[in-house]
N, C-alpha and C positions, 0 to 999 in steps of 0.2 A: 519606813514604808518601802516595801519591794515594788518594783515596776508593775508587776501583774496584780498586786493587791488593790482592792477597791477602797474608795475613801471611806465608806461606811464601815468596812472591816477595820481600817486603820483607826477611825474614831472610837470604835468599840474597844480596841486594844489599849488606846490611849486613856480612855475613861476607866478601864479596868486597872491600869497602872496607877492612876490618880486615886482611885478608891481604895486600893491596897496601901498607898502611902498615907492617906487620910485615916485609915484604920489603925495604923501604928502610930499616929499622933503628928505626922508631918503636915504642916499647913501648906496647901498648894494655892498660890495666888492665881487668879484668872489670867493675868498677863503671862505667867509661866506656861500655862496650858496653851495659850494662843502661840507663844513664841515656839514651843516645841512642835506644835502642829504645823506652823509655817516652815520650819527648818527641817522637818523630817519627811516631807513628801519627795517623790522621785524626780528625776531630772526633766521629765516631761512637763512638770509644774514649776520649774525653776523661774520661768519668766514672770511668775506671779509674786515672787518674793519682794522685789522692790515696790510693786504696786501696793501690796498688802502692808508692808513695813513703813513706807514713807507717805502714803496717801492720806493718812489721818493722824490725828494727835493721840487718840486712844483707840485701842484694838478691842473689838468684841469677839468672844468665841463664837457666837451665833453667826455673826457677820463673816468671819473667816470660813466657818464651816459651809455656809450657803454658797460662798464664793468658790471653794473647792469642789463642792458637789455640782454646781453648774458647769464648772470647767471640765469635770469628769464626763458629764453628759455630752458637752460639746466635743470632747475627744472621741467618745464612743460613736457619736453621730458622723464625725468625719471618717472614722474607720469604716462604718457601714457603708457610706458613700463610696468610698475607695473600693470596697469589696464588691458592691453592686456594679460599679462601672467596670470592674474586671470581668464581670460576667457578660457584659454586652460586647458583642462582636462588632468591630468597627471595619468599615470597608465599603467599597462601592458595589451596589448590587447590579448585576447585569440583567437587563430585561430583554436581551436578544431582539433588539428592534429590527435588525436585518437578518432574516432567516436564510439559511442556506438550503437549497432545494428548489423544487419546481412550484410555481404559483398555481393555486387551484382554479383561478378564474382564467389566466392566459394559457395555462398549459405547460 
């Protein structure tokens, strides 16, 4: 999976490869699909490998898929927050409490 590729696109290509293998008679076990999915994601998801691999005794394809999709949503949310905060101008606003010039009431 490339860094810019979405998890859904990666799942589609993985399922396509599995379908092609099964059409020529190769039996693909669910654990093989799960392991290929875990080890093929980009470096931004590398922190999930130990969690997914050693967290449970058996791995479910649906479970791993949902974890990767939620992590992708979290990454996109973080990126949008960073982009939005870059658009906000930070700094102290000056309200000109002390005006320079003559007072209208005292002259």
